[in-house]
C-alpha positions as CSV (number, residue, x, y, z in Angstrom):
1,M,17.7,-13.3,8.5
2,T,19.1,-9.7,7.4
3,A,18.5,-7.0,4.2
4,Q,20.9,-7.5,1.1
5,A,23.8,-7.0,1.3
6,D,23.0,-4.7,-1.7
7,E,20.0,-2.9,-0.5
8,T,19.3,0.2,-1.6
9,V,17.7,1.7,1.0
10,C,16.3,5.3,0.3
11,G,18.7,7.8,1.9
12,R,15.9,10.3,2.3
13,C,14.4,7.8,4.2
14,F,16.5,5.5,5.9
15,D,19.5,6.3,7.2
16,E,19.6,2.9,8.8
17,V,20.5,0.3,5.5
18,E,23.0,-1.0,8.2
19,L,21.6,-2.3,11.0
20,L,19.0,-4.3,8.3
21,R,22.0,-5.8,7.2
22,T,23.4,-6.8,10.5
23,P,21.6,-10.3,12.3
24,D,20.4,-11.0,15.9
25,V,20.6,-7.3,16.8
26,R,18.2,-6.1,17.7
27,L,16.0,-2.9,16.1
28,P,14.4,0.1,16.8
29,T,10.8,0.0,17.6
30,D,10.2,3.4,16.1
31,L,12.3,1.4,12.3
32,V,10.5,-1.6,12.4
33,G,7.7,0.4,11.8
34,R,8.6,1.9,9.4
35,V,10.8,-0.3,7.1
36,A,6.8,-2.0,7.4
37,Q,4.3,0.9,6.8
38,K,6.8,1.8,3.4
39,D,5.7,1.4,0.1
40,P,7.4,-2.0,-1.4
41,F,8.9,-0.4,-4.8
42,H,11.0,1.4,-2.1
43,W,13.4,-2.0,-1.4
44,D,15.1,-3.7,-3.6
45,N,14.1,-6.9,-2.3
46,Q,10.7,-5.8,-0.4
47,P,10.1,-9.2,1.2
48,A,13.4,-9.4,2.7
49,I,13.6,-7.2,4.6
50,I,10.0,-8.0,5.6
51,R,11.9,-10.9,6.6
52,R,14.0,-9.3,9.1
53,V,11.8,-6.8,10.6
54,L,8.8,-9.6,11.1
55,P,9.6,-11.2,14.7
56,Q,9.6,-7.4,15.8
57,L,6.8,-6.1,13.4
58,V,4.0,-9.2,14.9
59,V,5.9,-7.8,18.0
60,V,4.6,-4.2,17.6
61,L,1.2,-5.6,15.7
62,G,0.3,-7.8,18.4
63,E,0.2,-4.3,20.9
64,G,-2.1,-2.9,19.6
65,A,0.1,-0.5,16.8
66,V,-1.8,2.6,16.2
67,E,-0.3,2.2,12.3
68,S,-1.4,-1.5,12.6
69,A,-2.7,-1.3,8.9
70,L,-0.4,0.5,7.6
71,M,2.1,-2.5,9.0
72,A,0.5,-4.6,8.4
73,R,0.7,-3.6,4.1
74,G,4.5,-4.8,4.0
75,L,3.3,-8.3,4.5
76,A,0.1,-8.3,2.7
77,A,2.7,-7.0,-0.5
78,A,5.3,-9.4,0.1
79,G,3.0,-11.7,-1.5
80,W,4.0,-14.7,0.3
81,S,0.6,-16.2,-0.5
82,R,1.8,-16.5,-4.1
């Protein structure tokens, strides 16, 4: 999964949108955390962004990330249970 080709991320917070659009590329851990912590309205398609970082996000959370509550916000905001 990748970010949509037309995803327009806030340029003030992220300059890695091309990285998020590239499949099968490991993302930097700090990027995974920053993506998960952002307000869901920050993204054009927040569930797609969370799917992109999810495999690495699970590892970060499992390793006891310092800001895990903030990172879990992205998972909750994706609204997959609806």
